[in-house]
C-alpha positions in Angstrom: -5.2 -18.4 21.4 -4.0 -15.5 23.6 -3.8 -16.3 27.3 -6.4 -14.5 29.6 -4.6 -13.1 32.7 -6.3 -11.1 35.4 -4.8 -8.2 37.6 -8.0 -8.0 39.6 -11.6 -9.1 39.3 -12.2 -6.1 36.8 -8.9 -5.9 35.0 -8.0 -8.6 32.5 -5.6 -8.8 29.7 -5.0 -11.2 26.8 -1.3 -12.3 26.3 -0.2 -13.3 22.9 2.7 -15.8 22.2 4.9 -14.8 19.2 3.5 -17.7 17.1 -0.1 -16.7 17.7 0.6 -13.1 16.9 2.5 -14.1 13.6 -0.5 -16.3 12.7 -2.8 -13.5 13.2 -0.6 -10.8 11.5 -1.6 -10.2 7.8 -0.2 -8.1 5.0 -1.1 -4.5 5.4 -1.6 -4.8 9.2 1.0 -2.8 11.2 1.3 -3.8 14.7 3.7 -4.9 17.4 3.7 -7.6 20.0 5.3 -6.1 23.0 5.7 -8.3 26.2 2.6 -10.5 25.0 0.3 -7.4 24.2 -0.7 -6.4 20.9 0.0 -2.7 19.8 -1.4 -1.3 16.8 0.6 1.3 14.7 -1.0 4.7 13.7 -0.5 6.5 10.6 2.7 8.5 10.7 3.4 12.2 9.8 4.8 13.3 6.4 8.1 14.1 8.3 8.4 10.6 9.6 7.7 9.1 6.2 10.0 11.5 4.3 12.9 10.8 6.7 12.1 6.9 6.6 12.0 7.0 2.8 15.2 9.0 2.7 17.2 6.6 4.9 15.8 3.5 3.3 16.9 4.6 -0.1 20.3 5.8 0.9 21.1 2.7 3.2 19.5 0.2 0.7 21.6 1.7 -2.2 24.8 1.3 -0.2 23.9 -2.2 0.8 23.0 -3.5 -2.6 25.9 -1.9 -4.3 28.2 -3.5 -1.9 26.3 -6.8 -1.6 26.3 -6.5 2.2 22.9 -8.2 2.9 19.2 -7.3 3.0 17.4 -4.3 4.3 13.7 -4.7 5.3 11.0 -2.1 5.9 8.2 -2.1 8.5 6.3 -4.7 6.6 8.5 -7.5 7.7 8.2 -8.9 11.4 11.1 -9.5 13.6 10.4 -12.2 16.2 12.4 -11.8 19.6 11.6 -14.5 22.0 8.3 -16.0 22.9 6.3 -12.8 23.3 7.8 -10.1 21.3 7.4 -9.5 17.7 8.4 -6.0 16.3 7.8 -4.3 12.8 10.8 -1.8 12.8 11.1 1.0 10.3 14.3 -0.6 9.0 16.2 -3.8 9.8 19.4 -4.8 8.3 20.4 -8.6 7.8 24.1 -9.1 7.0 24.8 -11.4 3.9 26.0 -14.3 5.9 22.7 -14.7 7.7 20.4 -14.1 4.9 20.3 -18.0 4.3 18.7 -18.4 7.9 15.6 -16.4 6.9 12.6 -18.7 6.9 10.7 -16.6 4.3 7.8 -15.5 6.6 9.6 -13.3 9.1 13.1 -12.6 10.7 13.6 -15.0 13.6 16.6 -13.4 15.1 17.9 -10.1 16.0 18.9 -7.9 13.0 22.5 -6.5 13.0 21.0 -3.0 12.6 17.5 -1.6 13.6 16.3 1.8 12.8 13.2 3.3 14.5 11.8 6.7 13.5 9.9 8.2 16.4 6.2 9.3 16.3 4.5 10.8 19.4 2.3 7.8 20.0 5.1 5.1 19.7 8.1 7.0 21.1 7.8 5.6 24.7 7.7 2.1 23.4 10.6 2.6 21.0 12.9 3.8 23.7 11.5 1.7 26.5 10.3 -2.1 26.2 11.4 -2.4 22.5 14.9 -1.1 23.3 15.2 -3.4 26.2 14.1 -6.4 24.0 16.4 -5.4 21.3 19.3 -5.1 23.8 18.4 -8.5 25.4 18.1 -10.4 22.1 21.3 -9.3 20.7 20.8 -6.4 18.3 24.2 -4.9 17.5 23.2 -1.4 16.5 20.1 0.7 17.2 19.2 4.0 15.7 16.4 6.1 17.3 15.5 9.1 14.8 13.3 12.0 15.9 11.9 13.8 12.8 10.3 16.5 14.8 13.1 17.7 17.3 16.0 16.2 15.2 17.3 14.7 18.5 18.7 11.6 16.8 20.4 9.0 19.1 22.7 6.1 18.0 23.5 2.9 20.1 25.8 0.1 19.5 26.5 -3.1 21.5 29.4 -3.0 24.0 29.3 -6.4 25.7 25.7 -7.1 26.9 24.4 -3.5 26.5 23.4 -1.1 23.7 25.6 2.2 24.5 25.2 5.5 23.1 27.7 6.7 20.6 28.5 9.6 18.3 26.6 11.9 20.6 28.5 15.0 19.7 29.6 14.0 16.3 28.5 15.4 13.1 29.2 12.4 11.2 27.9 8.8 12.3 29.7 5.8 11.0 27.7 2.7 11.1 29.2 -0.1 13.2 27.4 -2.9 11.5 27.2 -1.7 7.8 30.7 -1.7 6.3 31.7 1.5 4.7 28.6 3.4 5.6 28.3 6.8 7.3 25.8 9.6 7.4 25.8 13.1 8.5 23.3 14.6 11.1 22.7 17.3 8.6 21.2 14.8 6.2 18.6 13.9 8.7 16.4 17.0 8.6 13.1 16.0 6.9 12.5 19.6 5.9 15.8 19.8 4.1 16.7 16.2 2.8 19.7 16.1 0.4 19.8 14.2 -2.8 20.6 10.5 -2.1 22.9 10.5 -5.2 25.1 13.2 -3.6 25.2 11.4 -0.3 26.2 8.3 -2.1 29.0 10.1 -3.9 30.4 11.4 -0.6 30.3 7.9 1.0 31.9 6.2 -2.0 34.8 9.0 -2.0 35.5 8.4 1.6 35.9 4.8 1.0 
């Protein structure tokens, strides 16, 4: 059961453990546990959904064709420590770690996490969730903004996630061998054909 904590006589909060939250979480329920507090997801915009679907199809196709591992959508929970459980938009698990998956959730930091921002979740994605991903060893973290197109890419350097490819049109994935994307591909209003993108990626390899 959640632990009842009090800031004052009138302000009380319930802090959940990761285990309690995972027991509570059911299929079809989208929520994060952030520092012990439950945070429900809201419906996303069509721009958000279109960009997520495009990148899911593109990245998944590359991963499967080259047998690099597994890519999971936001219906799979990632447990990071005792009070953080997130449902990232996309999470990549390399092939050499797939055997460690218990079948119910991801109990360790993915190699790559992609979060597509929405107005209600943006502060969490670039704040406490970013800090938790960094602390628990995520190697690469992409933050995509479907409204402003201010896409940001981070990869691990030592203990920290550091921005990279800030001024570059082509972004090479640090943890997905052979994969890259172009910023021009990430406009939800003008998404290219996935097949054309895959041909370009394959040709470069």
